[in-house]
HTML snippet that shows the backbone in 3Dmol.js (N, CA, C, O; Angstrom):
<script src="https://3Dmol.org/build/3Dmol-min.js"></script>
<div id="view" style="width:600px;height:400px;position:relative"></div>
<script>
const pdb = `
ATOM      1  N   MET A   1     -22.378  -5.039  -7.816  1.00  0.00           N
ATOM      2  CA  MET A   1     -21.035  -5.313  -7.804  1.00  0.00           C
ATOM      3  C   MET A   1     -20.739  -6.745  -7.325  1.00  0.00           C
ATOM      4  O   MET A   1     -21.344  -7.246  -6.377  1.00  0.00           O
ATOM      5  N   LYS A   2     -19.943  -7.272  -7.902  1.00  0.00           N
ATOM      6  CA  LYS A   2     -19.401  -8.796  -7.512  1.00  0.00           C
ATOM      7  C   LYS A   2     -18.292  -8.617  -6.396  1.00  0.00           C
ATOM      8  O   LYS A   2     -17.581  -7.620  -6.269  1.00  0.00           O
ATOM      9  N   PRO A   3     -18.270  -9.753  -5.612  1.00  0.00           N
ATOM     10  CA  PRO A   3     -17.434  -9.737  -4.370  1.00  0.00           C
ATOM     11  C   PRO A   3     -15.980  -9.288  -4.815  1.00  0.00           C
ATOM     12  O   PRO A   3     -15.277  -8.464  -4.229  1.00  0.00           O
ATOM     13  N   ALA A   4     -15.667  -9.993  -5.970  1.00  0.00           N
ATOM     14  CA  ALA A   4     -14.094  -9.638  -6.306  1.00  0.00           C
ATOM     15  C   ALA A   4     -13.926  -8.103  -6.604  1.00  0.00           C
ATOM     16  O   ALA A   4     -12.866  -7.549  -6.311  1.00  0.00           O
ATOM     17  N   ASP A   5     -15.038  -7.366  -7.227  1.00  0.00           N
ATOM     18  CA  ASP A   5     -14.912  -5.963  -7.363  1.00  0.00           C
ATOM     19  C   ASP A   5     -14.749  -5.033  -5.980  1.00  0.00           C
ATOM     20  O   ASP A   5     -14.078  -4.007  -5.870  1.00  0.00           O
ATOM     21  N   ILE A   6     -15.605  -5.729  -4.903  1.00  0.00           N
ATOM     22  CA  ILE A   6     -15.679  -5.124  -3.646  1.00  0.00           C
ATOM     23  C   ILE A   6     -14.380  -5.326  -3.006  1.00  0.00           C
ATOM     24  O   ILE A   6     -13.992  -4.404  -2.289  1.00  0.00           O
ATOM     25  N   LEU A   7     -13.517  -6.519  -3.146  1.00  0.00           N
ATOM     26  CA  LEU A   7     -12.358  -6.692  -2.610  1.00  0.00           C
ATOM     27  C   LEU A   7     -11.441  -5.910  -3.245  1.00  0.00           C
ATOM     28  O   LEU A   7     -10.572  -5.458  -2.499  1.00  0.00           O
ATOM     29  N   GLY A   8     -11.352  -5.540  -4.679  1.00  0.00           N
ATOM     30  CA  GLY A   8     -10.470  -4.747  -5.340  1.00  0.00           C
ATOM     31  C   GLY A   8     -10.683  -3.337  -5.063  1.00  0.00           C
ATOM     32  O   GLY A   8      -9.719  -2.611  -5.305  1.00  0.00           O
ATOM     33  N   LEU A   9     -11.799  -2.759  -4.581  1.00  0.00           N
ATOM     34  CA  LEU A   9     -12.093  -1.528  -3.994  1.00  0.00           C
ATOM     35  C   LEU A   9     -11.363  -1.363  -2.704  1.00  0.00           C
ATOM     36  O   LEU A   9     -10.592  -0.453  -2.401  1.00  0.00           O
ATOM     37  N   PHE A  10     -11.733  -2.394  -1.992  1.00  0.00           N
ATOM     38  CA  PHE A  10     -11.017  -2.134  -0.332  1.00  0.00           C
ATOM     39  C   PHE A  10      -9.550  -2.349  -0.549  1.00  0.00           C
ATOM     40  O   PHE A  10      -8.810  -1.668   0.160  1.00  0.00           O
ATOM     41  N   VAL A  11      -9.027  -3.133  -1.360  1.00  0.00           N
ATOM     42  CA  VAL A  11      -7.635  -3.214  -1.515  1.00  0.00           C
ATOM     43  C   VAL A  11      -6.958  -1.865  -1.994  1.00  0.00           C
ATOM     44  O   VAL A  11      -5.815  -1.598  -1.626  1.00  0.00           O
ATOM     45  N   ARG A  12      -7.620  -1.081  -2.757  1.00  0.00           N
ATOM     46  CA  ARG A  12      -7.179   0.074  -3.354  1.00  0.00           C
ATOM     47  C   ARG A  12      -7.393   1.128  -2.251  1.00  0.00           C
ATOM     48  O   ARG A  12      -6.519   1.972  -2.050  1.00  0.00           O
ATOM     49  N   CYS A  13      -8.320   1.108  -1.665  1.00  0.00           N
ATOM     50  CA  CYS A  13      -8.419   2.242  -0.210  1.00  0.00           C
ATOM     51  C   CYS A  13      -7.242   1.933   0.639  1.00  0.00           C
ATOM     52  O   CYS A  13      -6.516   2.863   0.989  1.00  0.00           O
ATOM     53  N   VAL A  14      -6.995   0.774   0.985  1.00  0.00           N
ATOM     54  CA  VAL A  14      -5.830   0.366   1.756  1.00  0.00           C
ATOM     55  C   VAL A  14      -4.684   0.970   1.094  1.00  0.00           C
ATOM     56  O   VAL A  14      -3.904   1.720   1.680  1.00  0.00           O
ATOM     57  N   GLY A  15      -4.576   0.610  -0.247  1.00  0.00           N
ATOM     58  CA  GLY A  15      -3.451   1.181  -0.860  1.00  0.00           C
ATOM     59  C   GLY A  15      -3.067   2.855  -0.814  1.00  0.00           C
ATOM     60  O   GLY A  15      -1.937   3.340  -0.760  1.00  0.00           O
ATOM     61  N   VAL A  16      -4.050   3.393  -0.844  1.00  0.00           N
ATOM     62  CA  VAL A  16      -4.143   4.969  -0.611  1.00  0.00           C
ATOM     63  C   VAL A  16      -3.568   5.357   0.758  1.00  0.00           C
ATOM     64  O   VAL A  16      -2.768   6.288   0.847  1.00  0.00           O
ATOM     65  N   LEU A  17      -3.956   4.676   1.789  1.00  0.00           N
ATOM     66  CA  LEU A  17      -3.697   5.019   3.211  1.00  0.00           C
ATOM     67  C   LEU A  17      -2.143   4.535   3.368  1.00  0.00           C
ATOM     68  O   LEU A  17      -1.327   5.213   3.992  1.00  0.00           O
ATOM     69  N   LEU A  18      -1.882   3.538   2.864  1.00  0.00           N
ATOM     70  CA  LEU A  18      -0.513   3.052   3.063  1.00  0.00           C
ATOM     71  C   LEU A  18       0.543   3.977   2.054  1.00  0.00           C
ATOM     72  O   LEU A  18       1.722   4.160   2.354  1.00  0.00           O
ATOM     73  N   SER A  19      -0.015   4.453   0.965  1.00  0.00           N
ATOM     74  CA  SER A  19       0.895   5.248   0.264  1.00  0.00           C
ATOM     75  C   SER A  19       0.992   6.511   0.936  1.00  0.00           C
ATOM     76  O   SER A  19       2.073   7.096   1.017  1.00  0.00           O
ATOM     77  N   ILE A  20      -0.125   6.995   1.449  1.00  0.00           N
ATOM     78  CA  ILE A  20       0.029   8.401   2.270  1.00  0.00           C
ATOM     79  C   ILE A  20       1.106   8.330   3.373  1.00  0.00           C
ATOM     80  O   ILE A  20       1.955   9.198   3.570  1.00  0.00           O
ATOM     81  N   TYR A  21       0.959   7.173   4.072  1.00  0.00           N
ATOM     82  CA  TYR A  21       1.708   7.068   5.261  1.00  0.00           C
ATOM     83  C   TYR A  21       3.274   6.717   4.660  1.00  0.00           C
ATOM     84  O   TYR A  21       4.215   7.046   5.382  1.00  0.00           O
ATOM     85  N   GLY A  22       3.506   6.190   3.618  1.00  0.00           N
ATOM     86  CA  GLY A  22       4.843   6.074   3.090  1.00  0.00           C
ATOM     87  C   GLY A  22       5.376   7.465   2.451  1.00  0.00           C
ATOM     88  O   GLY A  22       6.566   7.778   2.411  1.00  0.00           O
ATOM     89  N   VAL A  23       4.373   8.199   1.987  1.00  0.00           N
ATOM     90  CA  VAL A  23       5.030   9.771   1.674  1.00  0.00           C
ATOM     91  C   VAL A  23       5.398  10.320   2.994  1.00  0.00           C
ATOM     92  O   VAL A  23       6.479  10.879   3.183  1.00  0.00           O
ATOM     93  N   TYR A  24       4.416  10.147   3.993  1.00  0.00           N
ATOM     94  CA  TYR A  24       4.825  10.811   5.495  1.00  0.00           C
ATOM     95  C   TYR A  24       6.127  10.512   5.753  1.00  0.00           C
ATOM     96  O   TYR A  24       6.932  11.416   5.976  1.00  0.00           O
ATOM     97  N   CYS A  25       6.525   9.072   5.751  1.00  0.00           N
ATOM     98  CA  CYS A  25       7.564   8.699   6.287  1.00  0.00           C
ATOM     99  C   CYS A  25       8.837   9.324   5.383  1.00  0.00           C
ATOM    100  O   CYS A  25       9.867   9.609   5.993  1.00  0.00           O
ATOM    101  N   LEU A  26       8.777   9.518   4.058  1.00  0.00           N
ATOM    102  CA  LEU A  26       9.708  10.145   3.208  1.00  0.00           C
ATOM    103  C   LEU A  26       9.834  11.653   3.470  1.00  0.00           C
ATOM    104  O   LEU A  26      10.847  12.242   3.091  1.00  0.00           O
ATOM    105  N   TYR A  27       8.826  12.313   4.115  1.00  0.00           N
ATOM    106  CA  TYR A  27       9.050  13.593   4.405  1.00  0.00           C
ATOM    107  C   TYR A  27       9.753  13.653   5.702  1.00  0.00           C
ATOM    108  O   TYR A  27      10.644  14.490   5.843  1.00  0.00           O
ATOM    109  N   LEU A  28       9.404  12.743   6.794  1.00  0.00           N
ATOM    110  CA  LEU A  28      10.473  12.788   7.755  1.00  0.00           C
ATOM    111  C   LEU A  28      11.765  12.437   7.657  1.00  0.00           C
ATOM    112  O   LEU A  28      12.594  12.728   8.519  1.00  0.00           O
ATOM    113  N   LEU A  29      12.085  11.645   6.368  1.00  0.00           N
ATOM    114  CA  LEU A  29      13.528  11.220   6.015  1.00  0.00           C
ATOM    115  C   LEU A  29      14.161  12.545   5.605  1.00  0.00           C
ATOM    116  O   LEU A  29      15.288  12.884   5.965  1.00  0.00           O
ATOM    117  N   VAL A  30      13.403  13.234   4.868  1.00  0.00           N
ATOM    118  CA  VAL A  30      14.041  14.494   4.413  1.00  0.00           C
ATOM    119  C   VAL A  30      14.155  15.572   5.508  1.00  0.00           C
ATOM    120  O   VAL A  30      15.030  16.436   5.447  1.00  0.00           O
ATOM    121  N   LEU A  31      13.354  15.515   6.403  1.00  0.00           N
ATOM    122  CA  LEU A  31      13.482  16.438   7.706  1.00  0.00           C
ATOM    123  C   LEU A  31      14.690  15.914   8.305  1.00  0.00           C
ATOM    124  O   LEU A  31      15.507  16.775   8.629  1.00  0.00           O
ATOM    125  N   ALA A  32      15.022  14.620   8.547  1.00  0.00           N
ATOM    126  CA  ALA A  32      16.026  14.085   9.262  1.00  0.00           C
ATOM    127  C   ALA A  32      17.416  14.409   8.555  1.00  0.00           C
ATOM    128  O   ALA A  32      18.450  14.464   9.222  1.00  0.00           O
ATOM    129  N   LEU A  33      17.403  14.610   7.251  1.00  0.00           N
ATOM    130  CA  LEU A  33      18.698  14.895   6.582  1.00  0.00           C
ATOM    131  C   LEU A  33      19.028  16.238   6.622  1.00  0.00           C
ATOM    132  O   LEU A  33      20.187  16.500   6.303  1.00  0.00           O
ATOM    133  N   ILE A  34      18.245  17.230   6.959  1.00  0.00           N
ATOM    134  CA  ILE A  34      18.545  18.408   7.202  1.00  0.00           C
ATOM    135  C   ILE A  34      19.202  18.767   8.399  1.00  0.00           C
ATOM    136  O   ILE A  34      18.736  18.460   9.497  1.00  0.00           O
ATOM    137  N   PRO A  35      20.422  19.499   8.238  1.00  0.00           N
ATOM    138  CA  PRO A  35      21.316  19.696   9.565  1.00  0.00           C
ATOM    139  C   PRO A  35      20.578  20.500  10.573  1.00  0.00           C
ATOM    140  O   PRO A  35      20.007  21.502  10.142  1.00  0.00           O
ATOM    141  N   GLY A  36      20.494  20.245  11.784  1.00  0.00           N
ATOM    142  CA  GLY A  36      20.064  21.013  12.727  1.00  0.00           C
ATOM    143  C   GLY A  36      18.945  20.595  13.049  1.00  0.00           C
ATOM    144  O   GLY A  36      18.547  21.022  14.133  1.00  0.00           O
ATOM    145  N   VAL A  37      18.167  19.798  12.417  1.00  0.00           N
ATOM    146  CA  VAL A  37      16.761  19.058  12.879  1.00  0.00           C
ATOM    147  C   VAL A  37      17.223  17.723  13.503  1.00  0.00           C
ATOM    148  O   VAL A  37      17.893  16.815  13.011  1.00  0.00           O
ATOM    149  N   ALA A  38      16.624  17.878  14.840  1.00  0.00           N
ATOM    150  CA  ALA A  38      16.949  16.632  15.806  1.00  0.00           C
ATOM    151  C   ALA A  38      15.898  15.627  15.478  1.00  0.00           C
ATOM    152  O   ALA A  38      14.803  15.593  16.038  1.00  0.00           O
ATOM    153  N   ALA A  39      16.317  14.751  14.470  1.00  0.00           N
ATOM    154  CA  ALA A  39      15.560  13.436  14.118  1.00  0.00           C
ATOM    155  C   ALA A  39      16.690  12.545  13.596  1.00  0.00           C
ATOM    156  O   ALA A  39      17.029  12.603  12.415  1.00  0.00           O
ATOM    157  N   PRO A  40      17.394  11.548  14.657  1.00  0.00           N
ATOM    158  CA  PRO A  40      18.322  10.927  14.076  1.00  0.00           C
ATOM    159  C   PRO A  40      17.881   9.437  13.596  1.00  0.00           C
ATOM    160  O   PRO A  40      18.577   8.634  12.974  1.00  0.00           O
ATOM    161  N   HIS A  41      16.438   9.266  14.083  1.00  0.00           N
ATOM    162  CA  HIS A  41      15.912   8.039  13.769  1.00  0.00           C
ATOM    163  C   HIS A  41      15.196   8.048  12.427  1.00  0.00           C
ATOM    164  O   HIS A  41      14.503   7.088  12.092  1.00  0.00           O
ATOM    165  N   GLY A  42      15.348   9.080  11.682  1.00  0.00           N
ATOM    166  CA  GLY A  42      14.401   9.189  10.392  1.00  0.00           C
ATOM    167  C   GLY A  42      15.002   8.452   9.404  1.00  0.00           C
ATOM    168  O   GLY A  42      14.207   7.944   8.615  1.00  0.00           O
ATOM    169  N   VAL A  43      16.125   8.247   9.216  1.00  0.00           N
ATOM    170  CA  VAL A  43      16.444   7.223   7.855  1.00  0.00           C
ATOM    171  C   VAL A  43      16.213   5.720   8.337  1.00  0.00           C
ATOM    172  O   VAL A  43      15.765   4.946   7.491  1.00  0.00           O
ATOM    173  N   VAL A  44      16.465   5.254   9.561  1.00  0.00           N
ATOM    174  CA  VAL A  44      16.201   3.854   9.865  1.00  0.00           C
ATOM    175  C   VAL A  44      14.496   3.947   9.881  1.00  0.00           C
ATOM    176  O   VAL A  44      13.897   2.988   9.394  1.00  0.00           O
ATOM    177  N   PHE A  45      13.927   4.767  10.278  1.00  0.00           N
ATOM    178  CA  PHE A  45      12.416   4.585  10.411  1.00  0.00           C
ATOM    179  C   PHE A  45      12.014   4.529   8.829  1.00  0.00           C
ATOM    180  O   PHE A  45      11.276   3.583   8.552  1.00  0.00           O
ATOM    181  N   PHE A  46      12.329   5.274   7.886  1.00  0.00           N
ATOM    182  CA  PHE A  46      11.917   5.139   6.705  1.00  0.00           C
ATOM    183  C   PHE A  46      12.389   3.949   6.085  1.00  0.00           C
ATOM    184  O   PHE A  46      11.563   3.425   5.338  1.00  0.00           O
ATOM    185  N   LEU A  47      13.487   3.377   6.186  1.00  0.00           N
ATOM    186  CA  LEU A  47      13.920   2.058   5.565  1.00  0.00           C
ATOM    187  C   LEU A  47      13.216   1.050   6.221  1.00  0.00           C
ATOM    188  O   LEU A  47      12.966   0.153   5.415  1.00  0.00           O
ATOM    189  N   TYR A  48      12.808   0.823   7.282  1.00  0.00           N
ATOM    190  CA  TYR A  48      12.190  -0.202   8.125  1.00  0.00           C
ATOM    191  C   TYR A  48      10.611  -0.212   7.929  1.00  0.00           C
ATOM    192  O   TYR A  48      10.066  -1.296   7.723  1.00  0.00           O
ATOM    193  N   VAL A  49       9.826   1.002   7.986  1.00  0.00           N
ATOM    194  CA  VAL A  49       8.567   1.146   7.902  1.00  0.00           C
ATOM    195  C   VAL A  49       8.026   1.930   6.623  1.00  0.00           C
ATOM    196  O   VAL A  49       7.065   1.489   5.992  1.00  0.00           O
ATOM    197  N   GLY A  50       8.651   3.063   6.277  1.00  0.00           N
ATOM    198  CA  GLY A  50       8.164   3.990   5.274  1.00  0.00           C
ATOM    199  C   GLY A  50       8.324   3.430   3.828  1.00  0.00           C
ATOM    200  O   GLY A  50       7.471   3.584   2.954  1.00  0.00           O
ATOM    201  N   LEU A  51       9.474   2.781   3.668  1.00  0.00           N
ATOM    202  CA  LEU A  51       9.778   2.300   2.137  1.00  0.00           C
ATOM    203  C   LEU A  51       8.731   0.935   2.001  1.00  0.00           C
ATOM    204  O   LEU A  51       7.966   0.893   1.038  1.00  0.00           O
ATOM    205  N   PRO A  52       8.738  -0.041   2.890  1.00  0.00           N
ATOM    206  CA  PRO A  52       7.605  -1.162   2.719  1.00  0.00           C
ATOM    207  C   PRO A  52       6.343  -0.473   2.627  1.00  0.00           C
ATOM    208  O   PRO A  52       5.655  -0.840   1.675  1.00  0.00           O
ATOM    209  N   CYS A  53       5.866   0.401   3.339  1.00  0.00           N
ATOM    210  CA  CYS A  53       4.497   0.887   3.104  1.00  0.00           C
ATOM    211  C   CYS A  53       4.333   1.510   1.857  1.00  0.00           C
ATOM    212  O   CYS A  53       3.314   1.306   1.198  1.00  0.00           O
ATOM    213  N   LEU A  54       5.325   2.324   1.425  1.00  0.00           N
ATOM    214  CA  LEU A  54       5.271   2.876   0.173  1.00  0.00           C
ATOM    215  C   LEU A  54       5.171   1.670  -1.016  1.00  0.00           C
ATOM    216  O   LEU A  54       4.317   1.737  -1.900  1.00  0.00           O
ATOM    217  N   ILE A  55       5.945   0.793  -0.948  1.00  0.00           N
ATOM    218  CA  ILE A  55       6.045  -0.255  -1.880  1.00  0.00           C
ATOM    219  C   ILE A  55       4.526  -1.073  -2.030  1.00  0.00           C
ATOM    220  O   ILE A  55       3.906  -1.279  -3.073  1.00  0.00           O
ATOM    221  N   VAL A  56       4.233  -1.377  -0.940  1.00  0.00           N
ATOM    222  CA  VAL A  56       2.954  -2.062  -0.588  1.00  0.00           C
ATOM    223  C   VAL A  56       1.777  -1.291  -1.155  1.00  0.00           C
ATOM    224  O   VAL A  56       0.962  -1.800  -1.925  1.00  0.00           O
ATOM    225  N   GLY A  57       1.734  -0.036  -0.733  1.00  0.00           N
ATOM    226  CA  GLY A  57       0.666   0.868  -1.015  1.00  0.00           C
ATOM    227  C   GLY A  57       0.605   1.143  -2.579  1.00  0.00           C
ATOM    228  O   GLY A  57      -0.498   1.271  -3.111  1.00  0.00           O
ATOM    229  N   VAL A  58       1.518   1.215  -3.160  1.00  0.00           N
ATOM    230  CA  VAL A  58       1.657   1.302  -4.496  1.00  0.00           C
ATOM    231  C   VAL A  58       1.161  -0.018  -5.468  1.00  0.00           C
ATOM    232  O   VAL A  58       0.547  -0.051  -6.535  1.00  0.00           O
ATOM    233  N   TRP A  59       1.637  -0.926  -4.722  1.00  0.00           N
ATOM    234  CA  TRP A  59       1.136  -2.330  -5.661  1.00  0.00           C
ATOM    235  C   TRP A  59      -0.394  -2.454  -5.284  1.00  0.00           C
ATOM    236  O   TRP A  59      -1.183  -2.861  -6.137  1.00  0.00           O
ATOM    237  N   PHE A  60      -0.814  -2.114  -4.035  1.00  0.00           N
ATOM    238  CA  PHE A  60      -2.204  -2.217  -3.861  1.00  0.00           C
ATOM    239  C   PHE A  60      -3.033  -1.088  -4.646  1.00  0.00           C
ATOM    240  O   PHE A  60      -4.214  -1.278  -4.935  1.00  0.00           O
ATOM    241  N   LEU A  61      -2.446  -0.060  -4.932  1.00  0.00           N
ATOM    242  CA  LEU A  61      -3.118   1.015  -5.777  1.00  0.00           C
ATOM    243  C   LEU A  61      -3.361   0.523  -7.267  1.00  0.00           C
ATOM    244  O   LEU A  61      -4.369   0.801  -7.917  1.00  0.00           O
ATOM    245  N   ARG A  62      -2.236  -0.289  -7.743  1.00  0.00           N
ATOM    246  CA  ARG A  62      -2.273  -0.828  -8.886  1.00  0.00           C
ATOM    247  C   ARG A  62      -3.207  -2.113  -9.174  1.00  0.00           C
ATOM    248  O   ARG A  62      -3.264  -2.664 -10.273  1.00  0.00           O
ATOM    249  N   GLY A  63      -3.854  -2.470  -8.149  1.00  0.00           N
ATOM    250  CA  GLY A  63      -4.956  -3.546  -8.083  1.00  0.00           C
ATOM    251  C   GLY A  63      -4.544  -4.745  -7.294  1.00  0.00           C
ATOM    252  O   GLY A  63      -5.351  -5.497  -6.746  1.00  0.00           O
ATOM    253  N   ALA A  64      -3.334  -4.876  -7.266  1.00  0.00           N
ATOM    254  CA  ALA A  64      -2.949  -6.191  -6.543  1.00  0.00           C
ATOM    255  C   ALA A  64      -3.616  -7.328  -7.280  1.00  0.00           C
ATOM    256  O   ALA A  64      -4.213  -8.172  -6.613  1.00  0.00           O
ATOM    257  N   LYS A  65      -3.578  -7.409  -8.341  1.00  0.00           N
ATOM    258  CA  LYS A  65      -4.004  -8.766  -9.180  1.00  0.00           C
ATOM    259  C   LYS A  65      -3.813 -10.103  -8.645  1.00  0.00           C
ATOM    260  O   LYS A  65      -4.749 -10.903  -8.643  1.00  0.00           O
ATOM    261  N   TRP A  66      -2.537 -10.432  -8.141  1.00  0.00           N
ATOM    262  CA  TRP A  66      -2.422 -11.483  -7.613  1.00  0.00           C
ATOM    263  C   TRP A  66      -2.909 -12.015  -6.471  1.00  0.00           C
ATOM    264  O   TRP A  66      -3.050 -13.217  -6.244  1.00  0.00           O
ATOM    265  N   LEU A  67      -3.234 -10.872  -5.562  1.00  0.00           N
ATOM    266  CA  LEU A  67      -3.931 -11.067  -4.407  1.00  0.00           C
ATOM    267  C   LEU A  67      -5.668 -11.290  -4.671  1.00  0.00           C
ATOM    268  O   LEU A  67      -6.331 -12.157  -4.103  1.00  0.00           O
ATOM    269  N   ILE A  68      -6.068 -10.545  -5.412  1.00  0.00           N
ATOM    270  CA  ILE A  68      -7.484 -10.405  -5.949  1.00  0.00           C
ATOM    271  C   ILE A  68      -7.868 -12.066  -6.508  1.00  0.00           C
ATOM    272  O   ILE A  68      -8.815 -12.770  -6.161  1.00  0.00           O
ATOM    273  N   SER A  69      -6.817 -12.355  -7.436  1.00  0.00           N
ATOM    274  CA  SER A  69      -6.927 -13.902  -8.014  1.00  0.00           C
ATOM    275  C   SER A  69      -6.803 -14.985  -6.963  1.00  0.00           C
ATOM    276  O   SER A  69      -7.404 -16.057  -7.033  1.00  0.00           O
ATOM    277  N   PHE A  70      -6.005 -14.645  -6.012  1.00  0.00           N
ATOM    278  CA  PHE A  70      -5.733 -15.766  -5.083  1.00  0.00           C
ATOM    279  C   PHE A  70      -6.995 -15.757  -4.368  1.00  0.00           C
ATOM    280  O   PHE A  70      -7.393 -16.917  -4.259  1.00  0.00           O
ATOM    281  N   CYS A  71      -7.777 -14.933  -3.842  1.00  0.00           N
ATOM    282  CA  CYS A  71      -8.841 -14.855  -3.123  1.00  0.00           C
ATOM    283  C   CYS A  71     -10.224 -15.325  -3.970  1.00  0.00           C
ATOM    284  O   CYS A  71     -11.058 -16.053  -3.430  1.00  0.00           O
ATOM    285  N   TYR A  72     -10.359 -14.904  -5.156  1.00  0.00           N
ATOM    286  CA  TYR A  72     -11.539 -15.169  -5.983  1.00  0.00           C
ATOM    287  C   TYR A  72     -10.727 -15.724  -7.365  1.00  0.00           C
ATOM    288  O   TYR A  72     -10.267 -14.900  -8.155  1.00  0.00           O
ATOM    289  N   PRO A  73     -10.592 -17.089  -7.585  1.00  0.00           N
ATOM    290  CA  PRO A  73     -10.043 -17.439  -8.662  1.00  0.00           C
ATOM    291  C   PRO A  73     -10.908 -17.180  -9.928  1.00  0.00           C
ATOM    292  O   PRO A  73     -12.073 -16.826  -9.741  1.00  0.00           O
ATOM    293  N   PRO A  74     -10.431 -17.327 -11.248  1.00  0.00           N
ATOM    294  CA  PRO A  74     -11.364 -17.063 -12.235  1.00  0.00           C
ATOM    295  C   PRO A  74     -12.600 -17.680 -12.371  1.00  0.00           C
ATOM    296  O   PRO A  74     -13.678 -17.171 -12.674  1.00  0.00           O
ATOM    297  N   ASP A  75     -12.284 -19.005 -12.076  1.00  0.00           N
ATOM    298  CA  ASP A  75     -13.588 -20.113 -12.277  1.00  0.00           C
ATOM    299  C   ASP A  75     -14.523 -19.881 -11.040  1.00  0.00           C
ATOM    300  O   ASP A  75     -15.695 -20.256 -11.061  1.00  0.00           O
ATOM    301  N   GLN A  76     -13.952 -19.235  -9.939  1.00  0.00           N
ATOM    302  CA  GLN A  76     -15.100 -18.806  -8.936  1.00  0.00           C
ATOM    303  C   GLN A  76     -15.834 -17.678  -9.306  1.00  0.00           C
ATOM    304  O   GLN A  76     -17.023 -17.592  -8.997  1.00  0.00           O
ATOM    305  N   GLN A  77     -15.255 -16.797  -9.938  1.00  0.00           N
ATOM    306  CA  GLN A  77     -15.748 -15.395 -10.244  1.00  0.00           C
ATOM    307  C   GLN A  77     -16.783 -15.708 -11.329  1.00  0.00           C
ATOM    308  O   GLN A  77     -17.869 -15.143 -11.196  1.00  0.00           O
ATOM    309  N   ASP A  78     -16.618 -16.526 -12.395  1.00  0.00           N
ATOM    310  CA  ASP A  78     -17.740 -16.934 -13.270  1.00  0.00           C
ATOM    311  C   ASP A  78     -19.097 -17.387 -12.690  1.00  0.00           C
ATOM    312  O   ASP A  78     -20.177 -17.003 -13.140  1.00  0.00           O
ATOM    313  N   LYS A  79     -18.912 -18.440 -11.406  1.00  0.00           N
ATOM    314  CA  LYS A  79     -19.915 -18.927 -10.771  1.00  0.00           C
ATOM    315  C   LYS A  79     -20.833 -17.717 -10.116  1.00  0.00           C
ATOM    316  O   LYS A  79     -22.056 -17.776  -9.993  1.00  0.00           O
ATOM    317  N   THR A  80     -20.074 -16.716  -9.757  1.00  0.00           N
ATOM    318  CA  THR A  80     -20.801 -15.483  -8.947  1.00  0.00           C
ATOM    319  C   THR A  80     -21.763 -14.829 -10.021  1.00  0.00           C
ATOM    320  O   THR A  80     -22.773 -14.200  -9.704  1.00  0.00           O
ATOM    321  N   ASN A  81     -21.381 -15.024 -11.218  1.00  0.00           N
ATOM    322  CA  ASN A  81     -22.159 -14.163 -12.211  1.00  0.00           C
ATOM    323  C   ASN A  81     -23.517 -14.543 -12.536  1.00  0.00           C
ATOM    324  O   ASN A  81     -24.369 -13.806 -13.034  1.00  0.00           O
ATOM    325  N   VAL A  82     -23.659 -15.910 -12.168  1.00  0.00           N
ATOM    326  CA  VAL A  82     -24.966 -16.859 -12.566  1.00  0.00           C
ATOM    327  C   VAL A  82     -26.115 -16.188 -11.740  1.00  0.00           C
ATOM    328  O   VAL A  82     -27.259 -16.640 -11.794  1.00  0.00           O
TER     329      VAL A  82
END
`;
const viewer = $3Dmol.createViewer("view");
viewer.addModel(pdb, "pdb");
viewer.setStyle({}, {cartoon: {color: "spectrum"}});
viewer.zoomTo();
viewer.render();
</script>
């Protein structure tokens, strides 16, 4: 495997973790919206923590091509193949 492929695999693994955490925050938001459940901070927590984690996690799962090309430009990737 090339270094760019290893970085891509690492980024996707981090994306899985961030997405799971974002979905967990979404679950807490749903619980906070149920009357009678004592979780008044759920909406704010989802907006400030859960939503960014979910967005970045999905972006990382899609490969984060901008991040990979920033770390390993295409001309540098060709040199590693030699």
